[in-house]
C-alpha positions as CSV (number, residue, x, y, z in Angstrom):
1,M,37.6,-21.2,-164.1
2,A,37.6,-24.0,-166.2
3,P,37.1,-27.5,-164.8
4,R,40.7,-29.7,-164.7
5,K,40.1,-32.5,-167.1
6,T,40.6,-36.3,-165.5
7,A,42.6,-38.8,-166.8
8,K,45.0,-41.6,-166.1
9,V,47.2,-41.2,-163.3
10,T,51.1,-41.1,-163.8
11,E,52.2,-44.0,-161.3
12,I,55.8,-42.3,-160.2
13,A,57.1,-43.8,-156.9
14,A,58.2,-41.7,-154.2
15,P,62.3,-41.0,-154.5
16,K,64.7,-43.2,-152.2
17,A,67.4,-40.8,-152.9
18,T,67.9,-37.2,-154.3
19,R,65.9,-36.8,-157.8
20,I,67.7,-34.6,-160.2
21,Y,65.4,-33.8,-162.9
22,A,66.7,-32.0,-166.7
23,I,63.7,-29.6,-167.6
24,S,64.7,-29.7,-171.2
25,N,63.4,-29.4,-174.9
26,N,65.4,-27.5,-177.5
27,K,62.9,-25.4,-178.4
28,G,62.8,-22.0,-176.5
29,G,59.4,-20.5,-175.1
30,V,57.9,-24.1,-173.5
31,G,58.0,-22.7,-170.0
32,K,61.5,-24.3,-169.1
33,T,62.1,-22.0,-166.8
34,T,58.3,-21.7,-165.5
35,T,58.2,-24.8,-164.5
36,A,61.7,-25.1,-162.4
37,L,60.7,-22.2,-160.6
38,N,57.2,-23.3,-160.0
39,L,57.9,-26.7,-159.6
40,A,60.3,-25.9,-157.0
41,G,57.6,-23.9,-155.5
42,A,55.1,-26.7,-154.9
43,L,58.0,-29.5,-153.7
44,M,58.9,-26.3,-150.8
45,F,55.1,-26.5,-150.2
46,R,55.7,-30.3,-149.5
47,D,58.4,-29.8,-147.3
48,K,61.2,-31.3,-149.7
49,K,64.3,-29.4,-149.8
50,V,65.3,-28.2,-153.5
51,L,68.3,-26.9,-155.6
52,V,67.7,-25.3,-158.9
53,I,70.7,-25.1,-161.2
54,D,70.3,-22.4,-163.6
55,L,72.9,-23.8,-166.9
56,D,70.8,-21.2,-169.3
57,P,73.0,-18.0,-171.1
58,Q,69.7,-15.7,-170.6
59,C,70.0,-16.5,-167.0
60,N,66.2,-16.7,-166.7
61,A,65.8,-18.8,-163.4
62,S,68.8,-16.5,-162.1
63,I,66.5,-13.6,-162.8
64,A,63.5,-15.1,-161.9
65,F,65.2,-16.2,-158.3
66,N,66.1,-12.7,-157.7
67,V,70.1,-13.7,-158.0
68,E,72.0,-12.2,-160.7
69,I,75.7,-12.2,-160.9
70,S,78.6,-11.6,-162.8
71,R,81.3,-14.3,-164.4
72,E,83.9,-13.4,-161.3
73,D,81.2,-14.6,-158.8
74,P,80.6,-18.0,-157.9
75,G,78.0,-19.9,-160.0
76,V,77.5,-22.6,-162.6
77,R,80.5,-21.4,-164.8
78,Q,83.0,-22.4,-161.8
79,L,81.0,-25.4,-160.9
80,L,81.8,-26.8,-164.2
81,S,85.4,-25.4,-164.7
82,D,87.0,-24.9,-161.5
83,S,87.9,-27.7,-159.5
84,R,88.2,-25.8,-156.4
85,Y,84.4,-25.1,-157.0
86,T,81.5,-27.5,-155.3
87,V,78.3,-27.0,-155.2
88,R,78.2,-25.7,-151.6
89,N,80.7,-23.2,-152.6
90,C,78.2,-21.9,-155.4
91,V,74.7,-21.9,-153.7
92,Y,72.8,-19.2,-152.8
93,A,69.8,-19.7,-150.2
94,K,66.4,-18.5,-151.5
95,G,64.9,-19.6,-147.9
96,P,65.2,-22.9,-145.6
97,L,64.1,-25.2,-148.1
98,C,65.5,-23.6,-151.7
99,D,69.1,-22.7,-153.2
100,I,70.0,-21.7,-156.6
101,I,73.3,-22.0,-158.6
102,P,72.9,-18.9,-161.2
103,S,73.9,-18.2,-164.4
104,D,76.0,-15.7,-166.2
105,Q,75.3,-13.9,-168.9
106,E,78.7,-15.0,-170.8
107,L,78.0,-18.6,-169.7
108,D,78.0,-19.6,-173.7
109,D,81.6,-18.7,-174.1
110,L,82.6,-22.0,-171.9
111,A,80.9,-24.2,-173.8
112,P,84.4,-24.6,-176.6
113,Q,86.3,-25.5,-172.6
114,L,83.6,-28.2,-171.7
115,L,83.5,-29.3,-175.6
116,L,87.6,-30.0,-175.9
117,D,87.5,-31.1,-172.5
118,P,87.2,-35.6,-172.3
119,E,85.2,-34.9,-169.5
120,G,83.8,-32.2,-170.3
121,R,80.0,-33.2,-170.5
122,T,80.5,-35.2,-166.9
123,R,81.8,-32.6,-164.7
124,L,78.1,-32.0,-163.3
125,R,77.7,-35.3,-162.8
126,K,80.7,-35.9,-160.4
127,Q,79.8,-32.4,-158.9
128,L,76.2,-33.3,-158.2
129,Q,77.2,-36.8,-156.9
130,Q,79.3,-35.3,-154.4
131,G,77.3,-32.2,-153.4
132,A,73.8,-32.4,-154.0
133,Q,73.0,-35.3,-150.9
134,D,71.3,-32.2,-148.9
135,Y,68.6,-31.8,-151.2
136,D,65.7,-34.2,-151.9
137,F,65.6,-32.3,-155.6
138,V,67.3,-30.8,-158.2
139,L,66.0,-29.0,-161.1
140,L,68.6,-28.6,-164.1
141,D,66.8,-25.6,-165.8
142,C,68.5,-26.4,-169.5
143,P,69.2,-23.8,-172.2
144,P,66.7,-23.9,-175.5
145,D,69.5,-25.7,-177.3
146,I,71.1,-29.5,-177.3
147,N,74.5,-27.7,-177.0
148,V,77.2,-29.3,-173.9
149,L,75.1,-27.6,-171.3
150,T,71.7,-29.5,-172.3
151,Q,73.5,-32.7,-172.5
152,S,75.8,-32.0,-169.2
153,A,72.8,-32.2,-167.5
154,L,70.9,-35.2,-169.1
155,V,74.3,-36.9,-168.3
156,A,73.9,-35.7,-164.5
157,A,70.0,-35.9,-164.1
158,T,68.3,-39.2,-163.1
159,D,64.9,-38.1,-164.8
160,V,64.2,-35.5,-168.0
161,I,60.8,-33.2,-167.9
162,V,60.2,-32.1,-171.4
163,P,58.1,-28.8,-171.7
164,I,56.0,-28.0,-174.6
165,D,53.7,-25.3,-175.1
166,V,50.6,-26.8,-177.5
167,G,51.1,-26.3,-181.1
168,F,52.5,-28.5,-184.6
169,F,56.0,-27.0,-184.2
170,S,56.3,-28.2,-180.8
171,L,55.7,-31.7,-181.9
172,T,58.4,-31.4,-184.3
173,G,60.7,-30.5,-181.9
174,L,59.9,-33.1,-179.5
175,A,60.6,-35.9,-182.0
176,R,64.2,-34.4,-181.9
177,M,64.1,-34.3,-177.8
178,V,63.6,-37.9,-177.8
179,K,66.0,-38.9,-180.2
180,I,68.8,-36.8,-177.9
181,I,67.4,-38.3,-174.6
182,K,68.3,-41.9,-176.2
183,Q,71.6,-41.5,-177.3
184,V,72.5,-39.9,-173.9
185,R,70.9,-42.6,-172.4
186,S,73.2,-45.1,-174.6
187,A,76.7,-43.1,-174.8
188,Y,76.5,-41.5,-171.2
189,N,73.7,-42.4,-168.6
190,P,71.8,-46.0,-168.7
191,E,69.6,-45.2,-166.3
192,L,68.2,-41.9,-167.4
193,N,64.7,-42.1,-167.3
194,F,62.0,-40.2,-169.4
195,L,59.5,-39.0,-166.8
196,G,57.4,-37.4,-169.2
197,V,56.1,-34.6,-171.7
198,L,54.6,-31.7,-169.3
199,A,52.1,-29.6,-171.5
200,T,52.3,-26.2,-170.8
201,K,50.1,-23.3,-172.4
202,Y,47.1,-25.5,-172.3
203,D,43.4,-24.6,-173.1
204,S,41.1,-27.3,-173.1
205,R,38.5,-25.2,-174.8
206,T,40.7,-25.2,-178.3
207,T,40.6,-28.1,-180.6
208,L,45.0,-27.1,-180.4
209,S,45.3,-28.2,-176.9
210,E,43.8,-31.5,-177.6
211,N,45.0,-32.6,-181.0
212,T,48.2,-31.9,-179.2
213,I,47.7,-34.3,-176.2
214,R,46.0,-37.0,-178.8
215,A,49.4,-36.8,-181.1
216,I,51.6,-37.0,-178.4
217,E,49.4,-40.3,-176.3
218,E,49.8,-41.8,-180.2
219,Q,53.3,-42.0,-180.6
220,N,53.3,-43.6,-177.0
221,I,55.9,-40.5,-175.3
222,P,55.1,-40.7,-171.5
223,L,52.9,-37.9,-170.8
224,F,52.1,-36.4,-167.5
225,N,48.4,-36.0,-166.7
226,T,48.8,-32.9,-165.0
227,K,48.5,-30.1,-167.9
228,I,49.4,-26.3,-166.9
229,R,46.7,-24.2,-168.0
230,I,47.2,-21.1,-169.6
231,S,47.1,-18.2,-166.9
232,V,47.5,-14.5,-166.1
233,D,48.8,-15.4,-162.7
234,I,52.0,-17.1,-163.5
235,I,53.2,-14.3,-165.8
236,R,52.1,-12.0,-163.1
237,A,54.1,-14.1,-160.4
238,Q,56.9,-14.2,-162.4
239,M,57.2,-10.7,-162.2
240,E,57.3,-10.5,-158.5
241,R,60.0,-13.1,-158.8
242,L,57.9,-15.7,-156.8
243,P,56.1,-19.2,-157.4
244,V,52.8,-18.9,-158.2
245,N,51.7,-21.0,-155.2
246,L,52.9,-17.7,-153.1
247,Y,51.6,-15.2,-155.4
248,A,48.2,-16.6,-156.3
249,T,47.5,-19.4,-153.5
250,D,43.8,-20.2,-154.8
251,S,44.8,-19.8,-158.7
252,H,44.3,-22.4,-160.8
253,A,48.2,-22.2,-161.9
254,A,49.2,-22.9,-158.3
255,A,46.5,-25.8,-158.4
256,D,48.0,-27.4,-161.8
257,Y,51.9,-27.2,-160.2
258,A,50.7,-28.7,-157.3
259,A,49.0,-31.6,-159.4
260,L,52.5,-31.9,-161.2
261,A,54.2,-31.8,-157.4
262,E,51.9,-34.9,-156.5
263,E,52.7,-36.9,-159.6
264,I,56.4,-36.9,-159.0
265,L,55.9,-37.0,-155.3
266,P,52.6,-38.1,-153.7
267,A,52.8,-36.6,-150.5
268,K,50.5,-34.6,-147.5
269,V,50.7,-30.8,-147.8
270,I,52.2,-29.5,-145.2
271,S,49.9,-26.5,-143.9
272,L,50.1,-23.2,-145.9
273,R,50.9,-21.1,-143.2
274,S,53.5,-23.5,-142.0
275,A,54.9,-23.5,-145.9
276,R,54.8,-19.8,-146.2
277,R,57.1,-18.8,-143.4
278,Q,59.7,-21.2,-144.6
279,I,59.4,-20.4,-147.8
280,S,59.8,-16.7,-147.7
281,A,62.4,-16.4,-145.7
282,S,64.9,-15.1,-148.0
């Protein structure tokens, strides 16, 4: 196991109310859904109740949580387009500490309707203002695009986490993502907090990883101390549709997501036996 690098710890105050995290990057394949799944698992280990909302028509988060629906079933589509539905009408329980609102594979066709509606970009925020109080954290898994669904997430969120896989093209995409966050903050959500960039698929043995981190630091962009190291256990856990801290408890991947949760919410981890009993019930 490669040793974890230590650096300045990101100091983040414990939340006093529901925190809504948009996990967003306009580039695909950077670990957005992986972050949503495994951060949810790490927060549940800290006895926090989590809601995951899948805003991506690819439905990767829905598949990861083993909840696949059609366009007629309650889900994100109804939450954003039908006033008869609330958060509670659209959730699917994945144990006592986790719920998910899934996407459907035709969700793309909702975008024109949201764009034409003057309140389209603010509908998710209004739904969460009324329905998120039951949760400590809401994780919004965004599509790999700056479309109206991603914009809705940024308008609704209290904070943004931007995962990037280390590499040159990730840095070019990051600049655009920072610009979009600033625009949404200016136009819709002045309280939106850029929580930080999360480096994924990180390998301290390569100069590419180190150079990418250095380039982010030089741009004065917020950066999590935690780096998610490249790990086959993450892929294996996804195939089993489990957070890695349930699939491979002692892996360095589980340790990395536990460290991320500690940066977001410093807390005492509940016992492994108790956590497994609560989270595995589904």
